[in-house]
N, C-alpha and C positions, 0 to 999 in steps of 0.2 A: 409114652410118655419120651422116656431119655433119649430111645434114637430119632426121637423128632426133634428136640435138641439138638442132640448132636449134629444131626443133617443140617439142619439152620445154621450152625456155628459152621461146618465145612462150606457153605455155601457162603459165608460173609466172608472168612482165609478167603476160598477163591475169585470172592468179589476184588477182597481188598489187594490180594495181589496180583489181579490185571489192572488195576486203576495204576498201582506201583511202575506196572513194566508200559503202559502206556504213559503216565508221566516220564517217564524216563526215558522213553521213545521219542515223545514229543520234544523236552528241555535238549533231547539230543542233535534233532533235527532244528527245531530253531535257534538255538547256539550256532551251530554249522552255518546255517543261512543269515544270520545276524552280522557273524563274522565276515560272511562274504559281501554284504552292505557294508559294514563296517571298514574292512579292505579297498571295495570302492573307493569311498570317502579321503581314506586315511592317503591312498596312491594320489590322489589326487593335491591331498593336503600337500602331500612329498616334492611333487612337483612342480604345484603352483614355489614352493621355499625353493626350490632348487634353480627355477628358475630367472628367480630375484637374485639369489645368490653369483649367479652366472651373468647375469644383466649386467648388475652391479660393476661387478670386477671386471667384465668385458668394455666399459667405459673407460679404465684405466689402460685396458690391452690398447683400443682406438686411440687414445690419446700418447700412448709411446710410440705407436707405427706413423701416427702426423706430424708428431713433431720428432721426429728422428731427421729426417731432413731440413727441418727448417733453418732458414738463412743466416742466421743471425749464431748457429751450431758451426756451421763452416769454416769459417777463420777463430781458434781458439788460441793461438800462435802469440797474439800478442793480450795485452794487459787490458786496453781499453773494449777490446772483445770479447773479457770473460767477462768483464764487469756488465753490459749490456746485455750478455750469456745468465749470467745470475738473476740479476733484474726477470728475464723473461720467463726463466724458470720459476723463478718465489712467486712472478701473478699467476701464472698454472699453477700453482700445487696450491695457490691462498684457493682459485675461484675452485677448482677441486676436491678442496680436501683433504690430499695427498699426502701424505708424511713428508715423501721428500721426493723430487724429481734431480738429478743429476747426469752428467754424460763421461762415460768413461773413455780411454783410448785403449788402443788391441794392447796395450802393457797391462790393462788392468785398471791404472790411475785412474781416479778420481779426477778430476780435469777441472768441473765446477761444477757445484752444488746451489740446489736450494737452502737448505736447511743440512745434509753432512749428515744426518742419521748413520749412514751406513761407514762411516770410516772414510780412510783415504783410498784404500785397495781392496777390491774385490777380486782377486785373481782365482783362488779358490772356490767362489760360488757357482754352481752348476749353471743358474742362469746366463751367466758372463761367457763359459764357454759356448755354451748353446748359440747364443748372439756371432760371437766369433765365428763360427761357422755358417752365418747367412740365414737364419733362423731363427724365430721367434723363441726367447727364453722365458720361463715363468720357475718361480719358486716363492718359496714359504719359510718365514721364521718369527724368531720371538727377539723384538729387540732388546737389546741391553744398555745401560743400567733399569730402565723404566719397565718391560716385562711386557712393552704393548706387540699385538701380533700384528704380522705386515703381511699380504702376498706382493710380491713382485714381478713387473714385466720389467725386459728387454729387449728393445727395437733396434737391431742392426742400421748402422749408416755406411753406405757403398761411397764408395769414393767416385770420380771419374770414369778409373778403370776396371769398376766394378771389384775392385776390392773391399775389404769390411774396414775403416779406416775408425770405426769405436761401436759405441753403443749409448739409445738414451734409455735409462733407466726409471720406470716411476715403481714407487713404495705404495700399498694403497695400505689405508688404516680397516683393517676388519673390521674392527669395533664399531666405524660409522658406516659399513657395510649390514652392522647385525641390527644399528637403531630401527630399520622401518617395520621389521618384522619382526623384535623381538615379543616375546610372548604373547603372538596375535597368532597361535595354531600351535597344536599338541609338540607336545617336546621335538624338534629337529633338531640333529646334530650333522657334523661333517667334518669324517675321520683320514687325515691324510695316510700316502702310503704306509707310517708306519704304526696303524690306528689306534694312532693319539685324536682325542676329539678337538679338531681347533677352530669350528666356526661352532657356533650352537647358537639358540633362543632361549638357552637357559641359562645363565654365567656360572650357577654350582657344577656343569657337564662338561667344564673347559678343562683339556690335557686331561680326563680320563682316558686309561687303555682298552685299548680291549682285548679280553682275556685269555690269556693262552690257551685255556682248558677248556673252551666253548664257548659259548654263546656267550653273553654278557661283559659288563662294563667293568673295570677297575678303578679308584678313585687315586687320584696321583700323590696321597700321603699314604701309600703301601698297605694301605688295610687288608685285611684277607676277609672278600665277604663270601657268603652259599650263594653261589651263581644257578640258577637252576632252566633250563628251557626244553620245552618238546612243540610237538607237532599237532596240530588238532586239524587234519586234512591233511589241504594247501598251506596252514595257515602256521607262521613259527609263533609262539609263546614266551617270553621271559615274565621270568618268578622276580620282582623287586622290589623285593620286600626289606629290603640291605638302604634305600632308597630313602630320606622323606621328601625328595622334590619330585619322585615321579609316581605311576601309578603304582596300586602292589603287583597286578600283572597287566601287563600290557602285549598290543598286536607288535611286531615287530617285523618293518617291508627295509630295504636299503634298493637304492638305485648308484649306479655305477654313473660318474662322469670324469668320462677322462678330458675333457674340456679346458677342467682346473686339476686335472689330478686329484681326486678324492673322492668318496663315496658318501651319500646321501642318503642318511635316515633316518625313521621316526618312529614312536613310539606310541601309540593312540588304549587308555584303557577301552578295558574289554568290559566293564564294571555294566554298562547301558546295557552289553547283548546279552550277558548274563539275567540281569535283571528283567530283560525284555522275555529272554527263555524261559523266565521262571517263573512270569506269570501266566505266558502260554502256556506249561505244562500246569503249573494250577487252575488254570481254565479246563483244560483237557481234561483234569480228573476231575474236577467239580460237574463236567459233563458228562462222565463216565460216570460216578456217583449217582449223579440223576438220572442217568439210563435205566444201572442197576436198579437204584430204588424202582424207578415206574416198572421197569420187567416183574420184580417181587410183587407188588402191587397189582400189577394185571395177571401174573396167575393167581393170586390168590382172587382175584374177583371174574377169571376166569366161567368159573362155574356157573357164577348169578349171572354174567353178561348172557351165559348159551340156554339159561334159561328165561330171561328176557327177551333173548332173541327171537326166540318163536311167535310170543305176542309183538315183536314188531315188525314181524315179515307179513303179520296178517294183518296188523293198520299198513302199512306201507301197501299191501295189494290192495284193501281198498281204496288209498289214498290215490294210488296212481290211474285206477280206474277213475275215480272222480276229475282228476287232474285232465286226463284224456278226452271225456264229454269236454270240461272246460276248454281243454283247446281247441278240439275241433269249433266250439262256439265261437271262440275267438278267434279262430282261422275264418269259419265265414264273415265277423265284421269286419276283418282286415279288408277282405276280398270286396265287400259291398263297398268300403271306406273310397278302397283306390279307384273302384269303379266311378265312385262320385267325383271326387278329386279330376280324373280324366273328363267325366260328362263336364263338371266346373269350368276344367282348364280351355275344352274345346268352345263351352259357352263365351268364354272371356274373348279366346281367340276372332269367335264369330262377333263379337260385342266390338273390337278392336277394328275389324275389317267394316261395320259397317258402321260405325265413327269415322271412318277415310271415305267409306262410299258417301258416307253424308254430308262430308267436310266439300270431297267435288261435287255436289248437284248444286249447293250453294256456288261455287266457284265457275260452273256450267256456263252459266252465260257472261262472264268474262273470259273465258276462253277461247267459247266457241267463236268472238269478236278476236282475240288473237289470233285466231286461225285462219279465221275470214279476211281478217284485213291484208296479210299477204300473202292467201290467194289469188283475193281482188288484185294487187298490184303487179304478180306477178305475171298474170293473165296478162295486164297492160304493157309491162315493160317486154312481154315478148311477142304482141300485137306494132309495139313501139318498132321491136329489133327488127321485126321481119319487115314493118316498112322501109328504114335505114340502110339494111342489105339490099332493098329494092330502090333506091335510090344511088347506092355505091358508097354509103355510109357505114363502111367496116368498123372505123375507130367507135362510133357512138354505138352499133350497134353491141361491139365489146363492152362496152361500157356497161350496158342494160342486160347482159348477160352478167357481168360482174353483182348488177343487185337483184337478179332473180336468184341466184350462189346464197349471197346472203340471206332473205328468204327464206329458200329452202335451208337453209343452217339453221333460222332461228325457229322455225315450224318443229325441227327433226331435233332441236333442243328442249322444244315446251312439249312433244309428243314421249319426251324420254323419260322428264322427271316427273309426268306422267303414268307414264306405264311402270313407273320404280314406287312412286306414292300406291299406288291401286293394290300392289301387288301382295300377298299375302305372304311376313317377310319368316322363314323358316328356320335361318341359317341360325349359330350359336353369336354371342356377342362377342365384342373386340373390339379393336381400335377403329375410332371415329372421328374421322375432319370435322371437327366442330361447326368452324366457320363455314366449312361446304354444306353442312347437314343446314345450315340458317338463310345459305344463298341461294337452298335448292328450296326453300321453305318461300322464301319472300319470292324468286321466280313463280310460284306456283300461285302466289295471292296475289301479286303486282297485277294483273288483269283486274279486277275484284277493288282493290285500292285504288285505282287511279279513276275509275267508273264512281267510286264513292270520294274522289277528293280526296285520300287520307296521303299526306306528306309522310313518307318511313326513313328515317333517320338512321343508318346503319353501315359502320369503319371496320370493314371486313380487319382483321389479324395480317401484322405485315409478315408472319409464320405460320406454317399450319399449327393447330393446337388441336393437341390429341385426345378424347376423353371415352370411355368404357361404356359400354352403350348397342344399341343397334342402329342402325343407317338410317332405315324405313321408318321405325314407329319414331326414333326423334325428331325426324322430319313430322312427323305426322303432329307430334306434342306442341313445336313450334308452327303448324299451318293452323291448330286451334287454337294459340292462343294471340295468334296474327289477327286470324279472324274473330275472336272473340272481343280483341279493341277497338277493333272496327269497325264492329256492331255497336258497343257502348257510346260510336260516338255518332251514330247517325242523326242524332236531335240538334248537333249543333253544327255550327259554321266553320270552327275553326276545329281541324283533325288534324293530328300528330301521334303519331307513334316511332318510342325512340328504342332501338336495340345495341346491348352492350354488353361484350365478355371481359369480365374480370377474373381475380385469383384473389380467395378471402380464406384463413386461418383458420379453420378448427380444433377441434378437441384429437381429431385421427388426421389431422396433418391439411396442407393446402387440397384448395377445392376449386374446381372451376364453377364459374356462377355465370347463368347467362340471365338479363334480365331484360322483360320485358314491357317496356312501362305507355300508357296513354293520359289521352289528356280530358276525359270523360267525366264523369260525372262519380266516380268511385263505387266501389264496391257496397250493397246493402250489409249484408248481413255476412261480413266476412268467413266466419266460425263457417256457414255452410255451404259454402264456393266448390268445395268435391266430393259434396255428398250427390248421389248420382238422383236424375230427373229433377234436381235443383234448379229454377231459373226463374230468371228476372223477367222473360218474356210473355208477352200476352198468351193465356190456355188455347191451345189449335192453332196457334199462328203457324208458319213453314219454316221459320227459322232452327227449329231442334226441339230435344226435348230433353236437352241440362245435362247431357251424357258425355260431352267434351271433355269438359272440365276432371271429368271423374273417372273416363278414361285415359287421358294424359297424368293422371296422378298414380294409376296402377301400373303404367307404362314406365314412369319416371323409377316409381316404388322396383321395381322390375329390374333396373339399370342396380341399383344402389345406392340409388339418388336421391332428392329430396325436391321437391313444389312448395312452394307455399303463394300467397298472394292477399296484398297490404293495400291500405287506403296513404297515399301520399300528400293529401292536401290540396292537390290539382290532378286529380286522374288516380288510378288504379295499376299497381308494381304487381308483375309476378316473376318470379326470381327460380330459376330450374340450376340444382347445386347439384356435380356431378363428380364422379371419380377422374383424377387423370387415368390414363391408362399406363398400366405398367407394364414391364417383361415377366416371364416366371421368372422367380428368384427377389421382385421385388424392388429393382432399380430401372428408373426412367429411363426408357429408350431415349423420348425426345426430355430435354429437358427445358421446361415453359417457364420461365421461373417467373417473366413477363409478359404481359398479354398485352399488344395493342389495342 
């Protein structure tokens, strides 16, 4: 028993050691990754702050360059010219918020100034000597006695002979530059060549000095503070416990800014990275502990599970045999269902084809007349043409030949529509010109409508209207609807059919709607009109078996559309709603916002 307990304590100690090692490794890795992410963000913040400072100071640089050769500053030897120049410089200083704008001659004497904050002589300044060499001079410093920080630009002014005759100096207020970004970022500061903080978004950092002993800053009052810095991978970490205004530990980054002669630096608190790494390490420790507990439990129950496994294997074998038998039965049922669906599809296709042939049978008399009439006319025109040729009248014979060509074209168009209507369409659905489909249906039914004295009112759209469907099947739908409308009005004197295309808004978006409206007696039982074999015609008549609307309903449904019939008060109206044709990707290739 003692050995058992000792063994258990050893396992527990090993488990805790593994947890500590894994948690430490995860903390280290997570801390490095968090520092990498923090470094990227802080680099972007530092770049943003540096761009702000350099951009705002560049305004004063451009001001110095542009104002250097101002005509008002060319003649300063007269008193009235100096008064005008002083007014100009004061106006410029007021509008740009500059501390001062002044002009110096080659000897370094201030000839005219807006405020005079720099005294009367600047011969000892580096920016003046730089300007006298024909280049843009820069400088910075603290103005006395008010202690205001200034950044200075000096632009040379050249005489007509190319010699430098003087320089225009612009003194920028550094505190005014800081106003737009102070406090908006982590601690950002800019040190000059002497290592002194000259610009910062934290006022308490101003004039702190970079320590000569290593990384860090020293306060301007000479206090001795403990400075400690170390590298965490590629990142430099500062210990800043000596400042109440800065984070205890901060990621330090710097970037050189030669355009303003300073170094931009940023200090970002690493506490969020430490917390994130700590959470990751704690989560991993919890996971390892849970896995260890589960492993121990698994080892404890292994023997019990081994015994149960034998029983389970026997049950699984029996269940597998039962499932195999069930699977075979289901496979046979699926095959039978597929065969039944195939047979049903073939029956539906045969029914559709039968409906088309039935419609052709109803229209056969009118179509025969439409074909017989041009044939007789062709024979007559041919005989007349032969007679005109015999009489030496070729122009009259040519006129008859033209009429024969027109009759032949008309017959070819009728036969083409009949062949297209009668064929068994097997092509997949796609883009269909709805106006052309309706025109073909009208042309097929035109002989019957003319024979029964039915007026058809139809205005084709000005532009193509593309719908989703099958051309032959859609033509059959509209032939059925037109024939049914004509049948409904046979017992009355006035007969009229109206066909129109319009766009209707629905839940799924805009859809195309084709309405076929008559002025007949209307629908007796609107709810049954799409039932198979439902018909209001006499039993045993040759007018059909009541399958036309049922077939049309199935065809429109196969296109994803909808068909319905209603009474309008002075007749019946059937409406076929279809989806607009859309290219792959869901974009209309044809924008048909309005249908004529």
